[in-house]
LUMFIZA-145613 format. One record per residue: x, y, z of N, C-alpha, C in turn. Coordinates in pm, whole numbers, plus 50000, padded with zeros to 5 digits. Example, Ala and Ser with C-alpha at 12.3 -4.5 7.8 and 13.67 -1.06 7.14 Angstrom:
<recs>
513194943150780512304955050780513204967050780 512854977550708513674989450714512905000350787 
</recs>
This chain:
<recs>
501164987249955499964993850018501195012850014 500795023549887501475032649900500875039350002 502335049750011502075058650121501545073950071 500465079850031500385091149942500745104350077 501285106050170501835117550286502495123050180 502925136750244503595147250122504205152650190 505615163150218505845165350306505805182050244 506095194750349505705206150279506665212750372 507825217950315508815230750372508305244850274 508635254250397507885263750359509295273850387 509975282350334511505290650414510775304050385 510415313750499510235324650543511625329950613 511915343450459513055350950489512895361650546 512805367450681512565371350773513035383750798 512505396050815512815407250830514085417450913 514665418350896515605421651031514935421151214 515885419551288514835417551375513705415451448 513415407651359511655404351380511305382851431 512745379951400512705367451364512005357351522 511605364951638512265360451791510525366651780 509445375651652508595376651655507735369251597 508385365951459507515348651343507705341151428 508495338551488508365323351577507335320151623 506645334451733505875331551821504005337251774 504465342551626503235336151606502555329051536 503735320551461503975300551451503635291351513 504115297351642503795287651787502305291051796 502215302451783500565303151808499365299351682 500085296351588499505298951490498795276251501 500355269251482500135260351509498905250751570 499455260151734498895252451855497105252451799 496495268551718495305274351737494915266351610 495495260751468494805263851391495495243251321 496265244751314497275233451241496645223551311 497345218951440496585204551468495575202051468 495045209651432494375210051498492805206251304 494245208251210493575205251097493285190150994 492275184150950492515168750975493745168750885 494035155550904495185144850819496635160550833 496575163550909498225169350987498755157450964 500145156651041500755152251128501995153251247 502655159651176504075170651267504315177651221 504605193351252505075205851226506425206251325 507875212351221508885210051300509045229451340 510055237451360509445252251289511405254051323 512155258251206513545258051226514195274651221 513825283251323514935296151280516445289451234 516625297651147518475306051186519345307651278 519915300651256521285309351370521555322351383 521535328951201522235348651149520405354751203 519405341451211518035351051253517215360751099 518035350951043517255353550915516295353150815 516095341550822514655332450820515015327250877 513475314050857512775302050940512375291350782 512705282650890511775273050766510965264550852 509725261750810508565251350828508805233550816 508915227450873508825215950809507545212250879 506775207950785505685192050847505415184350645 504825180250777504275165850747502855163650720 502295158450660500475157150574499925147050509 498975140650525498525124850535498815130750374 498035140750288497875145350149498415154050110 498255158649911497955168949907496925174049957 495935166949932494125176949946494885183550084 494995174150230495305175250338495775193950287 497075194950253497565210950187496315218550181 495975215350056494865224849930493895234850133 493625221850122493045220050283492905231950373 494835227750408494975239650538495455251450427 495605251650366496565275350281494525269750264 493565267350259492355275250223491425283050341 491595270950437491315269150602491145295150593 489475286650615489205304650690490495309550822 490555298550943491355307950990493295311651007 493545294550934493745300150798494885314150679 493625315450648494385324650542494445342150669 493005340050757494115349950842494945352150951 495665341150943497125343050966498365351250825 497465343850715498995349050614499305364050597 498645369450633499145386950637499715393050737 499615382850865500805388950970501375381750936 501495369050884503355365050852504055374250763 503145376850678503865378550563504405393550597 503625403350715503885411550729505025415950830 506355399550885506855400550944507985392850850 507825385150761508905375850617507685375450473 508905371950372508855363150270508315347950238 508055343250211507105326950238507275323150061 508465315250094508335305549989508065288850029 507545282349973506655265750004506665255949861 507555245449905507275230349836506685222449868 505565212549802505025205549830506215190149771 506205181249920507245172649765506905159049909 507785145349839507455132349884508505130649956 508785123449999510535117450077510965107249994 511725108549927512325089449843513385086849893 513955099950086514765088450145514965098650247 514255087850312514595093350511515665079550518 517075088150623518035077150709518235083650824 518885075550902519745086351002520205072651060 521585074151139522145072451220522115068851357 
</recs>
């Protein structure tokens, strides 16, 4: 049986001095919206050590779950707040290799 799960990677380029505010907003969004959505599996927030960016790594059950998240009115309410702090690039894909030591 094939696993149709997908990985969503968001790269946010943060305005100078705004990384902490962005992390706080993303944590709030994850706690109040993301974790309630059907098809969500996990989220990791990864702030760059230089303060210039944040990566959001999340796993979803399917591409349809990602699209449903993006169109959820609660999520759409967060987008202007996020964009006020950072630019956003997204990639949706599937893992072809997962290895660890």
